[in-house]
C-alpha positions in Angstrom: 76.4 109.7 121.8 77.9 112.8 123.1 81.9 113.4 123.0 82.2 116.9 123.4 84.6 116.9 126.7 84.7 113.3 127.0 87.6 111.3 127.4 88.0 109.0 124.5 90.8 106.6 124.6 91.7 104.9 120.8 93.2 101.6 121.2 94.7 101.2 118.2 96.6 103.9 115.6 96.2 102.3 112.3 94.3 103.6 109.8 91.1 103.3 111.4 92.1 104.4 114.8 93.8 107.9 112.9 90.7 108.5 111.1 88.6 108.0 114.6 90.9 110.6 116.2 90.9 113.4 113.6 86.5 112.6 113.8 86.5 113.0 117.8 89.0 115.8 117.9 86.3 117.7 115.5 84.0 116.8 117.6 85.5 118.1 120.8 86.6 115.3 122.6 90.1 114.9 124.4 91.7 111.9 122.4 93.8 109.5 124.1 96.3 106.9 122.1 97.3 103.6 122.9 98.9 101.2 120.8 100.7 98.0 121.6 103.8 99.2 118.8 104.9 101.8 121.6 106.8 103.6 118.5 103.6 105.0 116.9 103.9 107.2 120.0 106.1 109.7 118.0 103.5 110.0 115.1 101.1 111.6 117.4 99.6 115.7 116.7 96.9 116.5 118.5 96.3 113.2 120.2 98.0 112.3 124.3 99.8 109.0 124.3 98.0 107.0 127.1 100.5 105.3 129.4 97.4 103.5 131.3 93.7 103.5 130.9 92.8 105.4 134.1 90.0 108.2 133.6 88.7 107.3 130.4 85.3 107.5 129.2 84.6 105.8 126.0 87.5 103.6 124.3 87.3 103.2 120.5 88.8 99.4 119.3 90.5 99.1 115.9 89.9 96.1 114.1 93.4 94.5 114.8 92.7 94.8 118.5 91.0 91.9 119.5 88.3 92.5 122.1 89.1 89.3 124.1 92.2 91.1 125.1 93.1 91.3 128.8 92.8 95.3 128.8 89.7 95.4 126.9 88.0 93.1 128.5 89.0 95.1 132.3 87.6 98.0 130.5 84.1 96.2 129.4 84.0 95.2 133.1 85.0 98.5 134.9 81.9 100.1 132.8 83.6 101.9 130.2 81.6 101.8 126.5 84.1 100.0 124.2 83.2 100.5 120.1 84.8 100.0 117.2 85.1 102.6 114.5 82.4 101.3 112.5 79.8 102.7 115.3 81.8 105.7 116.0 81.2 106.4 112.5 77.6 105.3 112.3 77.1 107.3 115.5 78.3 110.8 113.4 76.9 109.7 110.3 73.4 112.0 109.0 73.3 110.1 105.5 71.7 106.5 104.9 74.3 103.9 105.5 74.4 100.4 103.8 75.9 97.8 105.6 77.8 94.7 104.0 79.0 91.7 105.3 79.8 87.7 104.8 82.6 85.4 104.6 83.4 86.0 101.0 82.4 88.7 98.4 82.3 91.8 101.0 84.2 94.0 98.8 83.3 93.5 95.2 79.8 93.7 96.3 80.0 96.5 98.6 82.1 98.1 95.0 79.3 97.4 93.1 76.4 98.6 95.0 78.2 102.0 95.3 78.8 101.8 91.5 74.9 101.6 91.0 74.1 104.3 93.5 76.4 106.4 91.8 75.4 106.0 88.5 71.8 107.0 90.3 72.6 110.2 90.4 73.3 109.9 94.2 76.6 110.9 96.1 77.8 107.9 97.6 80.9 106.4 99.4 82.7 103.0 99.6 83.9 102.6 103.2 84.8 100.5 106.2 86.7 97.2 105.5 87.7 98.2 102.0 90.0 100.6 102.4 88.8 104.1 103.7 88.0 104.3 107.2 83.7 105.6 107.5 85.2 108.1 110.1 87.1 109.6 107.4 84.0 111.0 105.8 80.9 109.9 108.2 80.2 113.6 110.1 80.7 114.9 106.1 78.1 113.1 104.7 74.9 115.1 104.3 70.7 113.8 104.4 70.4 112.5 101.3 73.8 111.0 100.6 74.7 107.1 101.3 77.8 105.6 102.8 78.0 101.9 101.5 80.2 100.6 104.1 82.2 97.0 104.0 81.8 95.7 107.2 83.8 92.6 109.0 83.5 90.3 111.9 86.0 92.0 113.5 84.1 95.3 113.1 81.2 93.8 114.3 82.6 93.1 117.5 82.4 96.5 118.8 79.1 97.6 117.7 76.2 98.9 120.2 73.7 101.0 118.2 74.9 100.1 114.5 71.7 99.9 112.6 71.7 100.3 108.5 68.9 101.2 106.7 70.1 98.2 104.2 71.9 95.6 105.2 73.4 92.3 103.3 74.8 89.0 104.7 76.3 87.4 101.4 77.2 83.9 103.0 79.1 82.4 106.5 81.7 79.9 106.4 84.2 79.0 109.2 87.0 82.1 108.9 89.0 84.1 111.6 88.5 81.1 113.9 91.9 81.7 115.5 90.4 84.7 116.9 86.8 83.7 117.3 87.5 80.7 118.4 84.1 78.7 117.5 81.8 78.8 114.1 78.7 80.4 116.5 80.8 82.8 117.8 81.4 83.9 113.9 77.7 83.6 113.2 76.6 85.9 116.2 79.4 88.5 115.3 77.6 88.4 111.6 74.0 89.0 112.7 74.7 92.0 114.5 74.8 93.6 111.2 70.9 93.7 111.5 70.5 93.1 115.1 69.2 96.6 115.7 67.2 96.7 112.4 63.8 97.7 112.9 60.5 98.7 111.2 61.3 100.4 107.8 65.1 98.8 107.7 65.9 96.2 104.9 68.0 92.9 105.0 69.2 91.7 102.4 70.3 87.7 102.5 71.4 85.1 100.9 68.9 81.9 101.0 71.1 79.7 99.3 73.6 79.8 102.2 72.0 77.5 104.9 73.7 79.5 108.1 72.1 82.5 106.9 69.5 81.0 106.2 68.5 80.0 109.7 70.4 83.3 111.4 67.9 85.8 109.5 64.8 84.1 111.0 65.3 86.4 114.2 65.7 89.6 112.2 62.9 92.5 112.9 62.9 93.8 109.9 61.9 93.4 106.6 64.1 90.7 104.5 64.8 90.8 100.9 66.2 87.2 99.7 68.3 85.8 97.2 69.4 83.0 95.5 71.1 81.4 92.6 69.6 77.9 93.1 65.7 78.7 93.3 63.1 81.1 92.4 62.5 83.5 95.6 60.2 86.5 96.5 63.5 88.7 95.9 66.6 88.5 93.4 67.1 85.1 91.9 68.5 83.5 88.0 66.1 82.5 85.7 67.7 81.6 82.3 70.1 83.6 81.5 69.0 86.9 83.2 68.7 88.1 86.7 64.9 88.5 88.3 63.7 90.2 91.4 60.3 89.5 92.4 59.4 88.3 89.1 60.6 91.1 86.4 63.6 90.6 84.5 66.3 93.5 85.5 69.2 92.7 83.5 71.1 89.7 81.4 73.7 87.7 83.1 76.3 88.0 80.2 76.5 92.2 80.7 78.0 91.1 84.0 81.7 89.8 85.0 80.3 87.3 87.1 80.5 83.8 86.9 79.2 80.7 89.1 79.2 81.5 92.6 80.0 85.2 92.3 76.7 86.0 91.1 75.6 85.6 94.2 77.0 89.4 94.5 75.1 90.5 91.7 72.0 89.4 93.0 72.9 91.0 96.2 73.5 94.3 94.8 70.3 94.2 92.7 68.2 93.7 95.8 69.6 97.0 97.3 69.0 98.6 94.0 65.2 97.7 93.7 65.0 98.8 96.8 66.1 101.6 96.2 63.9 101.8 93.4 66.6 102.4 91.2 65.6 101.8 87.4 66.6 98.7 85.8 68.7 100.6 82.6 70.6 102.4 85.5 71.5 99.3 87.2 72.2 97.6 83.8 74.8 100.6 82.3 76.4 100.1 86.3 76.7 96.3 85.9 78.2 96.3 82.2 80.9 98.9 83.1 82.1 97.4 86.9 85.6 96.0 86.9 86.1 93.4 89.7 88.8 94.3 92.2 91.8 92.7 91.8 92.9 89.1 92.7 89.4 88.3 92.8 89.7 85.4 89.7 91.6 87.6 88.0 92.7 87.1 84.2 96.3 88.5 84.3 98.1 86.5 80.8 97.1 84.0 78.1 100.3 82.0 77.6 101.1 78.8 75.3 97.5 79.1 74.8 97.1 78.8 78.7 94.5 81.4 80.7 96.0 82.6 83.8 94.2 83.5 86.8 95.4 85.2 89.9 92.6 84.6 92.6 95.0 85.4 95.8 92.1 87.0 97.4 90.6 83.2 98.4 92.0 83.1 101.8 89.8 80.2 103.0 88.3 77.4 101.3 84.8 78.5 100.7 86.2 80.8 98.2 88.2 78.6 96.6 85.1 76.1 95.7 83.7 79.5 94.5 86.5 79.5 91.9 86.2 76.1 91.1 82.1 76.2 89.7 83.5 79.4 87.6 85.8 77.0 85.8 85.0 76.1 82.3 87.9 74.2 81.0 90.7 71.5 82.2 93.2 73.3 85.1 96.0 73.6 87.5 95.0 74.2 90.7 97.5 76.1 92.9 96.9 75.7 96.9 98.5 76.9 100.1 99.6 79.5 102.4 99.5 80.1 105.8 98.5 77.3 108.7 95.6 78.6 110.8 94.4 74.9 111.2 91.2 74.7 108.7 90.3 71.2 107.1 90.8 70.7 103.7 88.3 67.3 103.5 85.9 69.6 102.3 87.7 71.3 99.6 88.5 68.0 97.8 85.0 67.2 98.3 84.4 69.5 95.5 87.4 69.9 93.3 85.1 68.4 90.4 86.1 66.7 87.0 87.8 70.1 85.6 90.4 70.3 88.1 93.3 67.8 86.5 96.1 68.6 88.9 96.9 70.4 92.0 100.4 72.0 93.5 100.4 72.9 96.6 103.5 74.9 98.7 103.5 77.1 101.9 103.0 76.2 105.6 100.1 74.3 105.5 101.2 71.9 102.7 100.9 68.9 105.0 97.8 69.4 106.1 96.5 70.0 102.2 98.2 66.7 101.2 96.9 64.7 104.0 93.5 65.9 103.0 93.6 65.0 99.6 94.9 61.6 100.9 92.0 60.7 103.0 89.5 61.6 100.3 91.3 59.5 97.8 92.7 62.3 95.5 95.9 61.6 94.1 96.7 64.4 91.4 98.7 66.4 94.2 102.4 67.7 94.4 103.9 69.8 97.0 106.4 72.1 95.4 109.2 74.1 97.7 107.6 77.1 96.6 105.4 79.3 94.8 107.8 80.3 91.9 108.4 76.1 91.7 104.4 75.8 91.4 104.1 78.4 88.6 106.9 76.4 86.1 105.4 73.1 87.0 101.7 74.5 85.7 103.4 75.8 83.1 104.2 71.8 82.0 101.2 70.5 82.0 98.1 70.5 79.2 95.4 72.3 81.2 94.0 75.3 79.6 93.6 77.3 82.5 96.3 77.9 85.5 94.3 79.1 88.2 96.1 80.2 91.9 93.2 80.2 94.4 94.9 79.3 97.8 92.3 78.6 99.9 94.3 80.0 102.4 95.8 83.2 104.5 99.0 84.4 103.3 100.9 85.5 106.2 103.4 82.8 106.1 105.5 84.6 103.7 103.4 87.7 102.9 101.6 90.9 104.6 98.1 90.1 102.6 96.2 88.9 100.1 97.1 91.7 97.4 101.0 91.0 98.1 100.5 87.7 97.9 99.0 88.1 94.1 101.3 90.7 92.6 104.1 88.4 93.5 101.9 85.4 91.5 101.6 88.7 89.0 105.6 89.0 88.8 106.2 85.3 88.5 103.8 84.8 85.9 105.4 87.6 84.0 109.1 86.5 84.4 107.9 83.1 82.8 
């Protein structure tokens, strides 16, 4: 795509929008900016504030801006290409692109893949939804360098030609339906990560996930599967080891993963083997890997109780995954923003290790109602997260697991702030 001399509108002047603007400026475009927050006009340097959307050749839309907004739909109807910052990064990247998506585990898997590739001696960057916008470095990568890009469903709304050399589809569970409306729409967006891939490209896909297994039937590239529940023609578990196509790669014990988290490890192993990285290199990288914070993170042991921060569990499937990794009697803390989720599925997977549940937040009543429908009685509503932690200490359970199964926007700006608050409460007690 040619940008030199084009009038390109950046819709959404956040972190990714600013990176896109700088990239487009380097490529000779006339950069215009619009944001629903009018005050951001005061921070422009070389860009021009767009008072209207006239005389625009291309629009780069930020992840926070829905493609269903009336202004965006009008632009599309008028024939103006509307692309995401991820698409812009791809169009200007000369390195190899490995793209990772899924409802849960994207950041961890992206970081692990990047760690393994870097350990192999290749220049590699972790980019995208993980924090550093793709456009910040995309045109600086050389042939042979690797961009490991975490891609969200929001970013996939605006891809056109995006075709990574390797795509990774971890799992699909109902999420962000307040924006995407239906699970079918959400699935379609996730499938865009491999939709343009062809001969010579690879799709790493989770056969243990029914939705993923159904979607990948339409892939036109080489599918490399992984599964934590069965032997497959890719990466799988056997005994105490990870295998790839019949070859033992490493022992599970060297990794920091448990339960369903092992899917992240298997996906990374698939990518590494596609790139022909030696097993010894994979094992070293995995053994040194530290999971990102707020993901079943042990934050302390107090009065004989192990306390885990899993604030990143912003949906039901993530909390179920955390529960599956529990090995001792546990008190579980739930609750957060009310996005209309239905919680009976959670209570069907509670298991015997969860002895009590404490719940707070905007959706506490919905969680309590689901518990009663499923016949679960060991649940208590609390007025605050602080009160939940206090009550958690009073029991005999060996573990306290904060895994909300909810987004954080009832009280916090995001899961990280919520997790930090949980740690602060624990420290005070």
